[in-house]
N, C-alpha and C positions, 0 to 999 in steps of 0.2 A: 432835118435836125431833130434827133430824139432827145427830149429833156423832160424833166418834171419839176414842178414847183413844190418845194418842201417847206412846211411851216412847223417850227419847233418853238414852243413857248412864246418868246417875244421876237424870235428871228425868223426871217423868211429868205430862202435862197433857191437858186436853180441848181439842180443836179443834171449834169450832161452825161448822156449814155453812149456817146460815140465820139471818135476823134474829130477835131476840126480838120477840114480838108482845104480850106482857103480862107482868105481874109474876110470874105463876106459872111462866113459862119460866125465870126466874132462880132461883126456888126449886127447880125440877127439876134445874138444873145443880148447885146446892149439894148436893142429895141424891146426885147421881151422884158428885160429888167425895168425899163422906163414905163412900159405900158402896164406892168403889174406892181408898180411901186416897190421894187426890190432894190435895196441898197447894198447888197452883199453878194459877191460872186466867189464861190469856192470851187476850185478845179484841181484835178489831178494832173500830174506831169504828162501822162500818156495822151491826153486830149490834144496836146500840141505836137505830137510826134510827126504828123504828116505835113506840116506847114514848111 
């Protein structure tokens, strides 16, 4: 899973650079959020096209 953590002023979020291919990709993102104290997920519609 290609992603990067972006920090802007007081917000921190994950930018995902490839489409999700299965449900476990979503669980991986949730785990990354929890382990990095990220409370915001921003996604584009195209990351869900393959599910």
